[in-house]
N, C-alpha and C positions, 0 to 999 in steps of 0.2 A: 118368228122370223129369224132369230139368232140360231136356232137349231138347223134351219135350212142352210144357212151360210156355213155352218160347221160340219155339214154332212160330207162324208168321204166321197160320195159320188160327184159332188160339185167340182172337185178338183179334176177328176177324170173328164168331166164334160167340158170344163174350161180348156183343158189341154186338147181335147178333141176339136173344139172350135178353132183353136189356133192352128192345128194341123190342117183343118179343112180350109181355112183362109189361105194357108200356104199352098195347098193343092190347087185351089182355084186360081191363084196368081201364077203358078207355074204352068197351068193349062192355058191361061191367056197368053203367057209368054211363048208357049209352044205354037199357038195359033198365029201369033204376030211375026215370029221369026222363022217359022218352018224348019225348026231344028228338032232333033229327036230327044236330046237329053232332058229338056224341061218336061216333056211328056212322061218319060220314065220316072223322073222325080215326082211328078204329080200322082202317078199311079202308086208309087211307094208311099207317099204321104196319105193317100186315101186308104191304103191298107192299115197304116198306123192309126188313122182316124177310126176305122172300124174296130181295131183292137182296144182303143181307149173307150169307145162306146160300150163294148162288151164288158170291159172291166167296171165301168160305171153301172151297168145293169146287174152285174154280180154283187156289187156293194150295195145296191138298192134292195136286193133280195135278203140281205142279212138283217 
């Protein structure tokens, strides 16, 4: 169990989860306010989430 918690991919996946939560909240804000800037921010956060997941996958392969 300790090796799972110390694995480098866990940090990337935790960061991806935080960015995903931010993207969902900004998307909900965009729906409720009918503004454009939260939607742009949500899309950029989703791109960052994808990059974090890619980094986690690369560290899993090592």
